[in-house]
VMD Tcl script that builds the backbone (N, CA, C; Angstrom):
set m [mol new atoms 258]
animate dup $m
set s [atomselect $m all]
$s set {name element resname resid chain x y z} {
  {N N MET 1 A 77.913 85.633 -12.508}
  {CA C MET 1 A 78.778 84.955 -11.055}
  {C C MET 1 A 77.735 85.793 -10.185}
  {N N LEU 2 A 77.544 87.209 -10.566}
  {CA C LEU 2 A 77.326 88.694 -8.802}
  {C C LEU 2 A 75.757 88.086 -9.098}
  {N N ALA 3 A 75.050 87.733 -9.344}
  {CA C ALA 3 A 73.929 87.536 -9.650}
  {C C ALA 3 A 74.082 85.757 -8.385}
  {N N PHE 4 A 74.556 85.245 -9.027}
  {CA C PHE 4 A 74.443 84.026 -7.523}
  {C C PHE 4 A 75.030 84.573 -6.609}
  {N N GLU 5 A 75.982 85.213 -6.294}
  {CA C GLU 5 A 76.100 85.789 -4.573}
  {C C GLU 5 A 75.156 86.440 -4.155}
  {N N MET 6 A 74.955 87.820 -4.974}
  {CA C MET 6 A 73.707 88.701 -3.991}
  {C C MET 6 A 72.385 87.462 -4.521}
  {N N THR 7 A 72.002 86.328 -4.363}
  {CA C THR 7 A 71.083 84.816 -4.490}
  {C C THR 7 A 70.682 84.880 -3.354}
  {N N TRP 8 A 72.562 83.909 -2.930}
  {CA C TRP 8 A 72.785 83.275 -1.030}
  {C C TRP 8 A 72.621 83.780 -0.707}
  {N N LYS 9 A 73.275 85.520 -0.719}
  {CA C LYS 9 A 73.293 85.841 0.092}
  {C C LYS 9 A 71.926 86.392 1.253}
  {N N LEU 10 A 71.252 86.952 -0.260}
  {CA C LEU 10 A 69.818 87.217 0.556}
  {C C LEU 10 A 68.971 86.778 1.338}
  {N N ALA 11 A 69.221 84.707 0.502}
  {CA C ALA 11 A 68.727 83.977 0.759}
  {C C ALA 11 A 69.145 83.840 2.949}
  {N N ILE 12 A 69.744 84.218 3.086}
  {CA C ILE 12 A 70.892 83.470 4.808}
  {C C ILE 12 A 70.199 84.750 4.762}
  {N N VAL 13 A 70.475 86.414 4.643}
  {CA C VAL 13 A 70.405 87.432 5.110}
  {C C VAL 13 A 68.391 87.089 5.685}
  {N N VAL 14 A 67.326 87.135 4.427}
  {CA C VAL 14 A 66.028 87.116 4.739}
  {C C VAL 14 A 66.313 85.530 5.364}
  {N N LEU 15 A 66.171 84.461 5.027}
  {CA C LEU 15 A 65.430 83.274 6.203}
  {C C LEU 15 A 65.940 83.176 8.020}
  {N N ILE 16 A 67.576 83.571 7.808}
  {CA C ILE 16 A 68.082 83.667 9.156}
  {C C ILE 16 A 67.171 83.884 10.229}
  {N N PRO 17 A 67.043 85.487 9.732}
  {CA C PRO 17 A 66.687 86.165 10.721}
  {C C PRO 17 A 64.850 85.878 11.144}
  {N N ILE 18 A 64.135 85.445 9.987}
  {CA C ILE 18 A 62.856 85.049 10.103}
  {C C ILE 18 A 62.980 83.724 10.929}
  {N N ILE 19 A 63.357 83.089 11.162}
  {CA C ILE 19 A 63.509 81.684 11.023}
  {C C ILE 19 A 63.811 81.601 12.956}
  {N N ALA 20 A 64.642 82.254 12.907}
  {CA C ALA 20 A 64.891 82.038 14.597}
  {C C ALA 20 A 63.711 83.533 14.905}
  {N N GLY 21 A 62.603 84.636 14.208}
  {CA C GLY 21 A 62.002 85.093 14.964}
  {C C GLY 21 A 60.238 83.702 15.465}
  {N N VAL 22 A 60.762 82.484 14.352}
  {CA C VAL 22 A 59.208 81.923 14.735}
  {C C VAL 22 A 60.464 81.393 15.901}
  {N N TYR 23 A 61.882 80.258 16.114}
  {CA C TYR 23 A 61.879 79.641 16.976}
  {C C TYR 23 A 61.699 80.496 18.495}
  {N N LEU 24 A 62.637 81.786 18.661}
  {CA C LEU 24 A 62.080 82.156 20.113}
  {C C LEU 24 A 60.327 83.127 19.991}
  {N N ASP 25 A 59.651 82.910 19.354}
  {CA C ASP 25 A 58.382 83.827 19.696}
  {C C ASP 25 A 58.122 81.848 20.185}
  {N N LYS 26 A 57.824 80.973 19.602}
  {CA C LYS 26 A 57.534 79.861 20.165}
  {C C LYS 26 A 58.506 79.564 21.573}
  {N N SER 27 A 59.822 79.216 21.839}
  {CA C SER 27 A 59.826 79.612 22.895}
  {C C SER 27 A 59.628 80.008 24.550}
  {N N ALA 28 A 59.564 81.350 23.802}
  {CA C ALA 28 A 58.932 82.764 25.077}
  {C C ALA 28 A 58.108 82.916 25.064}
  {N N ASP 29 A 56.751 82.294 24.196}
  {CA C ASP 29 A 55.299 82.272 23.627}
  {C C ASP 29 A 55.589 83.687 24.472}
  {N N THR 30 A 55.838 83.950 22.731}
  {CA C THR 30 A 55.527 86.221 22.411}
  {C C THR 30 A 54.330 85.771 21.672}
  {N N ASP 31 A 53.631 86.860 21.230}
  {CA C ASP 31 A 52.783 86.738 19.752}
  {C C ASP 31 A 53.627 87.921 18.925}
  {N N HIS 32 A 54.378 86.573 18.394}
  {CA C HIS 32 A 55.214 87.398 17.036}
  {C C HIS 32 A 56.239 88.711 17.052}
  {N N VAL 33 A 56.435 89.074 18.162}
  {CA C VAL 33 A 57.220 90.771 18.623}
  {C C VAL 33 A 58.792 89.665 17.534}
  {N N PHE 34 A 58.655 88.892 18.331}
  {CA C PHE 34 A 60.484 87.859 17.345}
  {C C PHE 34 A 60.158 87.774 15.611}
  {N N LEU 35 A 59.536 87.774 15.425}
  {CA C LEU 35 A 59.189 87.327 14.291}
  {C C LEU 35 A 59.553 88.849 13.876}
  {N N PHE 36 A 58.173 90.025 14.184}
  {CA C PHE 36 A 58.924 91.286 13.557}
  {C C PHE 36 A 60.297 91.804 13.152}
  {N N ILE 37 A 60.442 91.753 14.975}
  {CA C ILE 37 A 61.851 91.776 14.640}
  {C C ILE 37 A 62.602 91.172 13.984}
  {N N GLY 38 A 62.559 89.714 13.777}
  {CA C GLY 38 A 63.046 88.924 12.276}
  {C C GLY 38 A 62.865 90.178 10.949}
  {N N LEU 39 A 62.028 89.849 11.455}
  {CA C LEU 39 A 61.476 90.703 9.635}
  {C C LEU 39 A 61.712 91.809 9.266}
  {N N ALA 40 A 62.462 93.123 10.383}
  {CA C ALA 40 A 62.499 93.774 9.929}
  {C C ALA 40 A 64.444 93.370 9.964}
  {N N LEU 41 A 64.798 93.465 10.460}
  {CA C LEU 41 A 66.364 92.410 10.173}
  {C C LEU 41 A 65.989 92.322 8.732}
  {N N ALA 42 A 65.590 91.564 7.854}
  {CA C ALA 42 A 65.576 90.480 7.214}
  {C C ALA 42 A 65.175 91.651 6.041}
  {N N VAL 43 A 64.889 93.021 6.757}
  {CA C VAL 43 A 65.181 94.342 5.230}
  {C C VAL 43 A 66.245 94.721 5.653}
  {N N LEU 44 A 66.465 95.238 6.352}
  {CA C LEU 44 A 68.077 96.024 6.651}
  {C C LEU 44 A 69.174 95.119 5.551}
  {N N GLY 45 A 68.859 93.855 6.031}
  {CA C GLY 45 A 70.259 93.535 5.621}
  {C C GLY 45 A 70.114 92.542 3.945}
  {N N SER 46 A 68.541 93.475 3.746}
  {CA C SER 46 A 68.612 93.209 2.093}
  {C C SER 46 A 69.664 93.649 1.736}
  {N N ILE 47 A 68.673 95.452 2.253}
  {CA C ILE 47 A 69.653 96.247 1.911}
  {C C ILE 47 A 70.200 96.112 1.900}
  {N N GLY 48 A 71.098 95.624 2.777}
  {CA C GLY 48 A 73.056 95.915 3.020}
  {C C GLY 48 A 73.534 94.970 1.563}
  {N N VAL 49 A 72.491 93.822 1.419}
  {CA C VAL 49 A 73.045 93.780 0.527}
  {C C VAL 49 A 73.459 94.060 -1.263}
  {N N MET 50 A 72.184 94.280 -1.516}
  {CA C MET 50 A 71.827 94.632 -2.564}
  {C C MET 50 A 72.805 96.137 -2.923}
  {N N TRP 51 A 73.154 96.990 -1.764}
  {CA C TRP 51 A 73.773 97.954 -1.445}
  {C C TRP 51 A 75.313 97.850 -1.385}
  {N N GLN 52 A 75.677 96.748 -1.178}
  {CA C GLN 52 A 77.309 95.845 -1.813}
  {C C GLN 52 A 76.969 95.906 -2.835}
  {N N MET 53 A 76.295 94.881 -3.008}
  {CA C MET 53 A 76.216 93.788 -4.859}
  {C C MET 53 A 76.432 94.834 -5.539}
  {N N MET 54 A 75.402 96.344 -5.601}
  {CA C MET 54 A 76.070 97.641 -6.455}
  {C C MET 54 A 77.535 98.073 -6.384}
  {N N GLN 55 A 77.592 98.413 -5.279}
  {CA C GLN 55 A 78.671 98.500 -5.444}
  {C C GLN 55 A 80.171 97.708 -6.362}
  {N N LYS 56 A 79.561 96.834 -5.677}
  {CA C LYS 56 A 80.656 95.411 -6.661}
  {C C LYS 56 A 80.848 95.396 -8.527}
  {N N ALA 57 A 79.183 95.983 -8.204}
  {CA C ALA 57 A 79.232 95.849 -9.679}
  {C C ALA 57 A 79.474 97.698 -10.638}
  {N N ASN 58 A 79.165 98.191 -9.735}
  {CA C ASN 58 A 79.733 99.377 -10.718}
  {C C ASN 58 A 81.226 99.934 -10.219}
  {N N SER 59 A 81.831 98.656 -9.576}
  {CA C SER 59 A 83.666 98.812 -9.790}
  {C C SER 59 A 83.468 97.674 -10.841}
  {N N LEU 60 A 83.308 97.137 -11.839}
  {CA C LEU 60 A 83.795 96.632 -12.525}
  {C C LEU 60 A 84.091 96.922 -13.830}
  {N N PRO 61 A 85.297 96.075 -14.491}
  {CA C PRO 61 A 85.505 97.581 -15.691}
  {C C PRO 61 A 84.937 96.819 -16.677}
  {N N VAL 62 A 84.833 97.894 -17.464}
  {CA C VAL 62 A 83.544 97.996 -18.983}
  {C C VAL 62 A 84.448 98.390 -20.311}
  {N N PRO 63 A 84.400 97.540 -20.797}
  {CA C PRO 63 A 84.962 97.427 -21.930}
  {C C PRO 63 A 84.077 98.229 -22.344}
  {N N LYS 64 A 86.135 98.415 -23.043}
  {CA C LYS 64 A 85.688 99.509 -24.536}
  {C C LYS 64 A 85.226 99.646 -25.705}
  {N N LEU 65 A 84.907 100.669 -27.040}
  {CA C LEU 65 A 84.528 99.755 -27.888}
  {C C LEU 65 A 85.317 100.451 -29.322}
  {N N SER 66 A 85.665 100.207 -29.959}
  {CA C SER 66 A 86.527 101.069 -31.307}
  {C C SER 66 A 85.390 101.779 -31.537}
  {N N ALA 67 A 85.841 102.133 -32.291}
  {CA C ALA 67 A 84.385 103.800 -33.085}
  {C C ALA 67 A 83.368 102.665 -34.009}
  {N N GLU 68 A 85.397 101.783 -34.804}
  {CA C GLU 68 A 83.820 100.159 -35.483}
  {C C GLU 68 A 83.201 99.718 -35.366}
  {N N GLU 69 A 83.456 98.850 -33.903}
  {CA C GLU 69 A 82.184 98.787 -32.781}
  {C C GLU 69 A 80.484 99.512 -32.968}
  {N N LYS 70 A 81.511 100.734 -32.073}
  {CA C LYS 70 A 80.904 101.356 -32.500}
  {C C LYS 70 A 79.492 101.993 -33.418}
  {N N GLN 71 A 80.087 102.234 -34.627}
  {CA C GLN 71 A 79.417 102.071 -35.533}
  {C C GLN 71 A 78.803 101.486 -36.054}
  {N N ASN 72 A 78.777 100.251 -36.183}
  {CA C ASN 72 A 78.291 98.575 -36.351}
  {C C ASN 72 A 77.098 98.135 -35.271}
  {N N ILE 73 A 77.019 98.895 -33.999}
  {CA C ILE 73 A 76.511 98.091 -33.253}
  {C C ILE 73 A 74.787 99.790 -33.506}
  {N N GLN 74 A 75.126 101.097 -33.535}
  {CA C GLN 74 A 74.857 102.154 -34.053}
  {C C GLN 74 A 73.524 102.012 -35.674}
  {N N ARG 75 A 74.191 100.909 -36.881}
  {CA C ARG 75 A 73.493 101.006 -37.657}
  {C C ARG 75 A 72.584 99.644 -37.200}
  {N N ARG 76 A 72.535 98.601 -36.454}
  {CA C ARG 76 A 71.515 97.210 -36.119}
  {C C ARG 76 A 70.722 98.109 -35.828}
  {N N TYR 77 A 70.917 99.833 -34.808}
  {CA C TYR 77 A 69.829 99.818 -33.660}
  {C C TYR 77 A 68.935 100.477 -35.020}
  {N N GLU 78 A 68.970 101.285 -35.452}
  {CA C GLU 78 A 69.169 101.724 -36.759}
  {C C GLU 78 A 68.314 101.487 -38.443}
  {N N GLU 79 A 68.542 99.494 -37.735}
  {CA C GLU 79 A 67.968 98.951 -38.554}
  {C C GLU 79 A 67.050 98.181 -37.832}
  {N N GLU 80 A 67.284 97.782 -36.843}
  {CA C GLU 80 A 65.734 97.962 -35.973}
  {C C GLU 80 A 64.475 98.149 -35.665}
  {N N ASP 81 A 65.011 100.083 -35.428}
  {CA C ASP 81 A 63.888 100.585 -35.414}
  {C C ASP 81 A 63.420 100.798 -37.100}
  {N N LYS 82 A 64.179 100.560 -38.123}
  {CA C LYS 82 A 63.230 101.117 -39.497}
  {C C LYS 82 A 62.450 99.802 -39.335}
  {N N GLU 83 A 62.710 98.457 -39.045}
  {CA C GLU 83 A 62.067 97.148 -39.528}
  {C C GLU 83 A 60.112 96.894 -38.154}
  {N N ASN 84 A 61.228 97.957 -36.821}
  {CA C ASN 84 A 60.127 98.396 -36.112}
  {C C ASN 84 A 58.749 99.494 -36.687}
  {N N ASP 85 A 59.044 100.474 -37.216}
  {CA C ASP 85 A 58.556 101.214 -38.036}
  {C C ASP 85 A 56.787 100.772 -38.835}
  {N N ALA 86 A 57.755 99.379 -39.662}
  {CA C ALA 86 A 57.168 99.418 -40.845}
  {C C ALA 86 A 55.966 98.141 -40.743}
}
mol reanalyze $m
mol bondsrecalc $m
mol representation Tube
mol addrep $m
């Protein structure tokens, strides 16, 4: 669910400033000045979205495993290592 949320937020944060920059350049008859400003805003916005999503992901609860579950996982890893070494 977090990946979907991050995807649409990034799409909005990146596309709107760039598209707005293109239209402003056409209407003001400038040489890509507003496009580059839009690109800079898109980069800053995407950094902000990524930071926000990382904070949200880090606040999610982590399930606790019992000692038996940990041993089963460790045993599976050891079996996979033996298979890969062979």
